[in-house]
C-alpha positions as CSV (number, residue, x, y, z in Angstrom):
1,M,121.4,87.5,95.7
2,S,122.9,91.0,95.7
3,S,120.8,93.7,97.4
4,L,120.9,95.7,94.2
5,L,118.8,93.1,92.6
6,Y,116.0,94.2,94.8
7,H,115.4,97.3,92.7
8,I,112.7,99.9,92.9
9,Y,109.7,100.1,90.7
10,I,107.0,102.7,90.3
11,Q,103.3,102.0,90.3
12,M,101.3,104.9,89.0
13,I,97.8,105.3,90.4
14,R,95.4,106.8,87.9
15,Y,92.9,109.2,89.4
16,K,90.2,111.1,87.6
17,I,88.1,113.7,89.4
18,T,84.6,114.2,88.1
19,F,83.6,117.8,87.5
20,L,81.9,119.5,90.4
21,L,79.3,121.6,88.7
22,L,78.7,124.6,90.9
23,V,76.5,126.4,88.5
24,V,73.5,124.9,86.8
25,F,72.4,126.6,83.6
26,S,69.9,125.9,80.8
27,I,70.9,125.6,77.2
28,S,69.5,128.4,75.0
29,L,70.2,130.0,71.7
30,Q,72.8,132.1,73.4
31,C,74.9,129.1,74.1
32,F,76.3,129.2,70.6
33,S,78.2,132.4,71.5
34,Q,79.5,131.2,74.8
35,K,83.3,131.1,75.3
36,V,85.2,128.9,77.7
37,F,88.0,130.4,79.7
38,V,90.3,128.0,81.5
39,H,92.6,128.6,84.4
40,A,94.9,125.6,85.1
41,F,97.3,125.7,88.1
42,M,99.2,123.6,90.5
43,E,97.4,123.2,93.8
44,N,99.2,123.6,97.1
45,K,97.6,120.8,98.9
46,K,98.9,119.8,102.3
47,A,98.3,116.6,104.4
48,T,98.7,116.0,108.1
49,P,101.5,113.7,109.2
50,E,99.1,110.9,110.0
51,S,97.5,111.0,106.6
52,D,98.0,108.2,104.1
53,T,98.8,110.8,101.4
54,I,101.9,112.9,100.8
55,F,101.4,115.8,98.3
56,Y,104.5,116.7,96.3
57,N,106.6,119.4,97.8
58,F,110.0,120.5,96.6
59,D,111.2,120.8,100.1
60,H,110.0,117.4,101.3
61,K,111.8,114.3,100.1
62,L,110.5,110.8,100.5
63,R,111.8,108.8,103.5
64,W,111.8,105.0,103.9
65,S,109.4,105.5,106.8
66,D,106.9,106.7,104.3
67,F,106.6,103.3,102.7
68,K,104.1,101.7,105.0
69,G,102.5,99.0,102.8
70,K,103.1,95.3,103.3
71,P,105.9,94.0,101.0
72,E,105.1,91.3,98.5
73,E,107.8,88.8,99.3
74,N,107.6,86.9,96.0
75,Y,107.7,90.0,93.9
76,F,110.9,90.7,92.1
77,A,111.2,94.3,93.3
78,G,112.6,95.4,96.6
79,A,110.2,98.4,96.9
80,I,107.1,99.9,95.2
81,T,106.2,103.5,95.0
82,A,102.5,104.5,94.4
83,S,102.2,108.0,93.1
84,G,100.0,109.8,90.6
85,F,98.6,113.1,89.7
86,A,94.9,114.2,89.6
87,F,92.8,117.4,89.3
88,D,89.9,119.2,90.9
89,S,87.7,121.2,88.7
90,Q,85.3,124.0,89.3
91,M,83.0,125.6,86.7
92,D,81.3,129.0,86.9
93,F,78.9,130.6,84.5
94,D,78.1,134.3,84.3
95,G,75.2,134.0,81.9
96,R,77.4,134.3,78.8
97,N,80.7,132.6,79.3
98,I,82.0,129.5,81.1
99,Y,85.0,129.7,83.4
100,L,86.8,126.5,84.3
101,N,89.3,126.4,87.2
102,I,91.4,123.3,87.1
103,G,93.7,122.6,90.1
104,V,96.3,119.9,89.6
105,Y,98.2,118.0,92.3
106,T,100.7,115.2,92.6
107,F,100.5,112.7,95.4
108,F,102.2,109.6,97.0
109,T,100.2,107.1,99.0
110,K,101.9,105.5,101.9
111,N,99.9,102.3,102.4
112,D,100.2,101.4,98.7
113,S,104.0,101.9,98.8
114,W,106.3,99.4,100.4
115,K,109.8,98.2,100.8
116,K,111.5,95.0,101.7
117,P,113.5,95.0,105.0
118,Q,116.9,94.7,103.2
119,I,116.2,97.9,101.1
120,N,117.6,100.8,103.2
121,S,120.2,102.6,101.2
122,D,120.1,106.3,100.2
123,Y,121.0,105.2,96.6
124,H,117.8,103.2,96.3
125,L,115.7,105.9,98.0
126,L,116.9,108.5,95.5
127,H,115.9,106.2,92.7
128,E,112.5,106.0,94.3
129,Q,112.3,109.8,94.8
130,H,112.9,110.3,91.2
131,H,109.9,108.2,90.3
132,F,107.9,110.7,92.4
133,D,109.7,113.5,90.6
134,I,108.8,112.1,87.2
135,T,105.1,112.1,88.3
136,R,105.4,115.7,89.2
137,I,106.9,116.5,85.8
138,G,103.9,114.8,84.3
139,S,101.5,116.9,86.2
140,Q,103.2,120.1,85.0
141,K,102.9,118.8,81.4
142,F,99.2,118.2,82.0
143,I,98.8,121.9,83.0
144,A,100.8,123.0,80.0
145,A,98.6,120.9,77.7
146,I,95.5,122.3,79.2
147,R,96.7,125.9,78.7
148,N,97.5,125.1,75.0
149,A,94.2,123.5,74.2
150,H,91.2,125.1,72.6
151,F,88.2,124.5,74.9
152,T,84.6,125.1,73.7
153,K,81.2,124.6,75.4
154,Q,80.8,121.4,73.3
155,N,84.2,119.8,73.9
156,Y,85.5,120.9,77.3
157,N,84.5,117.8,79.2
158,T,85.8,115.2,76.7
159,L,88.8,117.3,75.8
160,L,90.0,117.5,79.4
161,T,89.7,113.8,79.7
162,S,91.5,113.2,76.5
163,I,94.4,115.5,77.6
164,F,94.6,113.7,80.9
165,D,94.7,110.3,79.2
166,K,97.4,111.4,76.7
167,V,99.7,113.0,79.4
168,Y,99.2,110.0,81.7
169,K,100.2,107.6,79.0
170,E,103.3,109.7,78.2
171,N,104.3,109.9,81.9
172,T,103.9,106.1,82.3
173,A,106.2,105.7,79.3
174,M,108.8,108.0,80.9
175,Q,108.6,105.9,84.1
176,E,109.2,102.7,82.2
177,Q,112.0,104.3,80.2
178,Y,113.7,105.3,83.5
179,D,113.5,101.8,84.9
180,R,114.5,100.2,81.6
181,E,117.6,102.4,81.1
182,T,118.8,102.2,84.7
183,R,117.8,98.5,84.9
184,H,115.8,99.4,88.0
185,S,118.9,101.2,89.5
186,L,121.3,98.3,88.8
187,D,123.1,100.3,86.2
188,V,124.9,102.8,88.4
189,K,126.3,104.9,85.4
190,K,122.8,105.2,83.9
191,Q,121.3,105.9,87.3
192,L,123.7,108.9,87.8
193,E,122.8,110.2,84.3
194,W,119.1,110.1,85.2
195,N,119.8,111.6,88.5
196,N,121.3,114.7,86.8
197,K,118.5,114.8,84.2
198,I,115.7,114.7,86.7
199,A,117.4,117.1,89.0
200,D,117.6,119.6,86.1
201,E,113.9,119.1,85.3
202,V,112.9,119.6,88.9
203,Q,115.0,122.8,89.1
204,K,113.1,124.1,86.0
205,L,109.9,123.4,87.8
206,K,111.0,125.3,90.8
207,E,112.0,128.2,88.7
208,G,108.7,128.2,86.8
209,V,110.2,127.2,83.5
210,V,107.8,125.5,81.1
211,I,108.7,121.8,80.5
212,K,107.9,120.8,76.9
213,N,106.9,117.4,75.7
């Protein structure tokens, strides 16, 4: 069997972070006039080299040595990438208004990601890197969706979850489209097209350009 048949597949890990309520307040008649101000941003998380987690960084590309999980020998793919995006949330209350700070981050988990011994090429590694890039694109769309949403005291919790679910579903669909159109990297022409497409999107992220749905 050709080594190209051992293609690369993405496995998205879905993480939800429960609100950390730093301020406890009682509900009163004044609650009806409360406003919710939301600040959504990309967190600059860093991990130590021995950590199981790699946080997305434009200057750090995945290496085959990052894939530390045990391969599934009977699985059709030659490698698996485990990546996802999540958020931390902090709420403050000044007696009148609610302030939500939502920090979003994109991550790769080493021990949930694996490769088979015969998968070593730069070509396949780039295919894998682009799955991680797509996850990062999804996290930016999550931030954009939060910024465009209308939060109120009554809906901020359920609305945030709803936005996360919607963007997560869209990002999963993009991951699947990528693998379907490239035939998991077997279609070299399509793979090159996606390489250019994703490189353009990542460049926009680096330049701070808003990526639309």
